[in-house]
N, C-alpha and C positions, 0 to 999 in steps of 0.2 A: 428582879433576879432572885431575891430572897423568897418571894411568894412562889415563884416557879419551883424553887428548890423544895419548899415545904410540900407542894402538890406532888412533885416527883417522888419524894419519900413516902407520902401517903399511898400513892399508887403502888410503889415498890413493896411496901409492907403488906399490901393486900395479897401478894403472892410470895410470902416469905420463903416457903419451902422450895419452890421452883427456882427462885432467884439465888437461894443459898447453894443449891446444887450447881448452878452456873458459876457462882463465885468460887466454889471449891474446885471445879474443873479448870477454871482459868488459873487459879493459884497453883494447882498441881502442874498444869502445862507449863507455866512460866518457870516454876521451880525445876522441873525436869529438863527443860531446854537449857537453863543455866548450868545444871549439873553435867549434862552430856557434853556441852561445849567446853566446860572447864576441864573435863577429863581428856577429851580428844585433843584440845589445844595444849594441855599440859604435857601429854606424851609427845606431841609434835615438837614442842619447845625443848623438851628433854632430849629428844633425838637430835635436834639441830645443835644444841649445845655440845652433846657428846661427839657428834661428827666433826664439828669445827674444832673442838678440843683435841681430836685425834688426828684428823686429816687436813686441818687447816681451812681457812676461808677460800683459798684458791690454790690451784696447782698449775705449774708451768711444766710442760712435758716435751713432746717431740718437736724437732725443728722442721719448719715448713720450707719447701722450695717451690718456686713457680717458674715453669718453663714458658717463655713467651715466643710465639711464632709471628714475626712481624710482616711476613710476605704472603699472607693468605689472600688470594684473588677474590674479588667480588664481581659477580656477573648479573646482568638483568634477566628478565624473563625470556629474552631471545638468545641468551648465551653470549652476549657481547660483554667484554670486560669494561667495567666502569671504575676500576681502581683497586686498592688493596686496603686491608685493615689488620690491626694487631689483635690477636686473640690469645687467651690464656689456655694452655693445655691442661691436662690432668695434674693436679697438685701432688707433689711427692713429699714424703716425710722421712726424716732420719730419726731413728729411735733414740730417745733420751736427750740429755743436755750435754753437749760436748765441752762447753766452756762455762761451767756453773759459776765460777767466781766472777767473770765478766758480766754474765747475764744478771747475777744477783746484785752487782753494783748498779747496773742500769735500773733494775726494779726498785731498789731502795731510794732512788731519787723521787719517786712519787710520794707526795706528802701523806697520802692515806695508807701507805704501806708501813706496818709496824716493824716487821722483820722478815727475813728470808732464811730458810733452812734447806740445804742440799741433802737429798736422800738417795742412797744407793741400795737397790733392792735386788734380791736373788732368791730363787727357790733352793731349799736345803733339806737335808735329812738331819734329825736331831735324836740323839740316843742318850738315855739315862742308864742307871745301873739295872733297871728293871724292864725298860720298854723302849721301843724306837718309834718315831712318828715323823711326819712330814711337816715342814713349816716354811716360813719366809724370813730371811734376815733383812734388817733395815739398818744400814750404816748411816750414822748421823754425827754431826758436830754437836755435842751435848748442849752447850750454851745457846747456840742458834736454835736448836730444836725446842728447848724449853721455852723460848720466847715466842714460838708460833704454835705451841700445843699445850695441853694440860698434863703432859706426861709426868711432871714433877708432883702433881697432886693426885695422880692415879696409882701411886705406889701403895700397896697394901701390906707388903712384907719386905723387910730389908730397908735400905736407904739409897736415895739417888746420889748422895755424896760418896757412898762406897763405890758406886758405879763410876763416878767421875774420877776417882783416884785409882781405879784398877783398869789398866789398858786391856787386859784380857777378860774383863767382866762383861756379862750380858744381862739384859732385862728380858724376862720371860712372861708371857701372858698367863693370867690366872687359870684359864681352862687348860691350856697346854701344860702348865706346871702340875695341875692336878692329875692329868692323864699320865704324865711321866713320873709322878711322885717326887717332884722337886721342891726344894726349899732353899732359901738363901744360904750360900756357902757350899752347896753341892756343885759337882762338876758335871759337865755334859760334853758329849762328843758331837761336833757339828761337821757334816760331810757335804762336800760340793765337788762335782766333777771327778769323783773317785778319790779325792783327797780328804782326810779327816784331821781336825784340829780340836784340841780340848780347851774348853773355856769354863770359867767359874760363874755361877749364878750370883750376881750382886743383889738383885731385888726381883720381886714379882709385882707386876702391875695389873690393874683391871680397868679397862675403859668403860665397861658396861655393855659393850657390843660383843656378843658371843663369837661371831664369825671373825672378829679381829683378835680376841683374846685367845683363840685356839690355834693361831698360826704365827703371829708376829713375834720375832726375837730381835731386840735392839742391841746393837754393838757400836763401838766407836768406828768412825769413818775409816781410819787407817787400817784397822783390823779387817773391816769389810772389804777394803780394796785388796788386801793380801789374800783373804779367803776366796773372793770371787774372781781374782786375777783381773781386776779392773783398776789399773794405776791412775786413770784420769776419768773425768766425766761423772755424770750423775744420772740416775733414772728420772728424777723429777725434782722440782723446787717446790717446797711447801711454803705458802705465803700467809702471813698474819696481817689482817686489816684492822684499822681502828674502827671502821664502821662496816660490819659484815653485809649490810644491805646494799652497799655500793659494789659488791663483788662482780655482778654482771657487767656493769659499766667499766670497771677497772680491768676486767678480763679482756675486753675489746681493745683497750688502750695498750695494755702490756703485750698482747699478741701482735699488734701492729708495730710496736717498738722493737720487740725482740725476735720477731719472725718465728716464734714458738707457739705451740698450741697452749692456750691458757683457758682453764675451765673453772668457773665459779662453783661454789658449793651448791647453788640452786640448780645449775645444769648437771652437776655430778650426781645429785641425789633427787633428780626430778621425779623418778618413779615412786620413791617412798613419799615424797611431798604430795604427789597426786593421790596416793593411797590414803594419807591422812586427811586430805581435803575431801575425798569421797566419803569417808566415814563421818566426818563432821557434818556434811550436808545431809547424808542419809539419816543420821541420828536426829538432826533438827527436824527433818520432814516427818519422821515417824512420831516424834513427841508432839509436833505441831497439830497432829490429828486430835489430840486431847482438847486443845483450845478450840478447834473447829467444831467438835461435837458439843462443847460447852456453848459456843456461839449459836449453834442451831437450837439448843435448848432455850437460850435467852430469846432468840427470835420468836420461838413458839410462845413463850411466856408473855412477851410484850404484845404479841398479836392478840392473845387471849385477853390481856388487860384492855386493849382498845375495844374489843367486842363487848366486854363486860361493863366498861365505863363510858358507854356512849351518852347516857343521860348526863353524867357529870361533865363530859366534854361539851355537850350542848349548853349546859348552864354556864360553863366558863366562857364559851363563845358569846352567849347573850350578855355576859357581864363586861364584855369589851376585849377579851383575849383574842389576839389575832391568830391566823393560821400558823405563823412563825412561832408564837408563844406555845401553842399546843405541840408543835413538832419538837420544840426545844425541851418541853417537859419530858417527852419520851426519850429523846437523845440523852438527857441528863440522867435518866434512870440507868441507861447503859453505861454512862460515864461513871456513875457512882459504883456500880458493880465492878467496872474495869479498874478504878483506882484501888478499891479494897482488894481485888484479886491480885493486882500487880504488886502491891505492898506486901501482901501475905506471901505471894509467890517468890518475890525477891528474898524475903526472910527464909522461906523454905529452901530456896536454892543455895543461899549462903551457908545455912546450917548444914545442909546435906553435903556441900562441897567440903566444908571443914571436917565433917565426920568422916567422909571417905578418905580425905588426905591424911587423917590421923590413924587410919586403920592399917595395921601391918599386913602386907600382902606381898611376899617375895615373888618376883617375876624374873624368870631366867629364859625367856623366849628370845625375841629379837634383840632386846637389850635388858640388862640386869637392873632391877630396882627393888628396894626393900619395902616399898609402899606405893600406893596409887598416886601418880604425879598429877597435880592439877594446876591450872593457870587462873589467877585472879585478874579478870579484865572487866572494865566497865562496859566494853562493847557487848559482852554476853548479856548483861542486864538490859542494856539499851535495845539490843536486838529482840530479846524476849518481850519487852514492853511494846515495841513497835508492832510485832506480829500480833500480839493480843489486841492492840488498839485497832488494827485493820479489821480483824474479825468482829470485834464488838461494834465498831462503826457500821459495818455492813449489816450486822444483825439488828441494829437499832434504827437504821434509816428507813427501811420499808414500813415497819409498824408506825414510825413517826409520820411518814408521808401519808399513810392511810388515816391516821387520826386527824391530821391537818385538813384532809379533804372532806371530813364529815360535815354535813350542813345542819346547823342547829334546828332550823325550821322543819326539815324532813324528820329529824329525830323526834321532835316534840309531837309531830303528827303520827308518829309510829311507823313511818315508811322506811326508816333505816333498818338494816339487817343487824 
C-alpha cells in the first residue's frame, strides 16, 4: 500500500502543472456548488419561515358537502339491469367556517396542533390624511393569533401591547404605512360597503413579504365583525403545528374530521417551492460543469502518464506488481487529487458562504432582507463531494484500465504504443 502510494505520487509529480489545474478546477467547482446551494436553500428556508410565521403551517377554510345518490342503476353490455350502486356527485362547498369555535376545539385535540386562530377577512378602503388606498382587514383574537404567527416579533414601530389595550387600534403593514404616510398614533378611515369608521394606528409591522405588507390591516375580531357586518363565522382558521413537516398528513386528518378544506403550507406554497427547487437544481448543474471540465483534464493527463510511463509500468510488472496493483496506482492518483480538491473546495465554499452572508445587500423584491440569506448544511458539502468523486472516478478508471492491460514483454520488445 505504501509503495503504491509513493509510485502514485511520483507519477503525479511528473505532471504537476496539469494536475494542479485539475485540482484547482475541482476545488472551485466544489466551492461554488456549496455556495450556490447555501444561497438558494437559505432564501427558501427564509421564505418558508416567513410564510409560516405569517400565514401559519395550515389553514382550514371552506366547509365541504357531499351529495350521495344511492339509486344509480348499473346495466351490462346488453342493457340489462344488474343492480345499483352508490355514487358521489359533485362536491359542494360553503365559503368560510360557520362554527369557528367548535371546529377549533376539535382541531386542538390533535397532539401535534399547537394552537388555532380564527381569522375574519374582508376587502376595504383605507384613507389617511394624505392618500387613499385599497387593503384587506384581518380580524383576529390577539392572543390566539400570536400563538400561531410571528406577528408579535414583526412589529417595527409602536408596540403590540398598545394594540392589545386599544379596542379601536389597528396594525398596518410597513409598505402600506409608507404609501399612506402613517406612523403609530395616527388615525385612519377604513371603509367597507359604503360605511366608514375611524381607527387609530397602534403599530406598524413588517413580515418581509411585500405583497402582504402592502395590503394587510389587523384589527380585533369584534371590531372586524362590526365593520364587515359579520356577527358570526370566520373566513379561515390558521393553525400552528409543533412539527411543520407533518402538515400534509395533518391536513388530511383534519379535513376528514371537520369536513372542511385543510391546506398545508406545502400545498399552499407549492408554486414558490417548485421555483426554489428549480433554481437549486439549475445552479448545481451549471456549476457542476466546472468539475466535469476538470475531470476531462484529469483524464487526459492520466492517459498521457500511461503513455509516457510504459517502460516504468513494464518494470513494475516484471518486479511482481499485478494488473490490480498498476490500476490501483492510477486510481490513487485521481484519489489524491480528489481529496486535495475537495478539502480545498470545502474551505473555499465555507469561506465564500460566510463572506456572502456577512455582506449587506438590501433586498425588497419578493421578500425583504438586509443581507443575503444562506443555509449551513452538511448535505451541501456531502453532495459536492459525491459529485466530484463520481467525475474523478470515471476520469481515473479508463487510464487505470489501460495501464493494467499493458504487457511487459511487448513493451520491452518495443511493440507497445
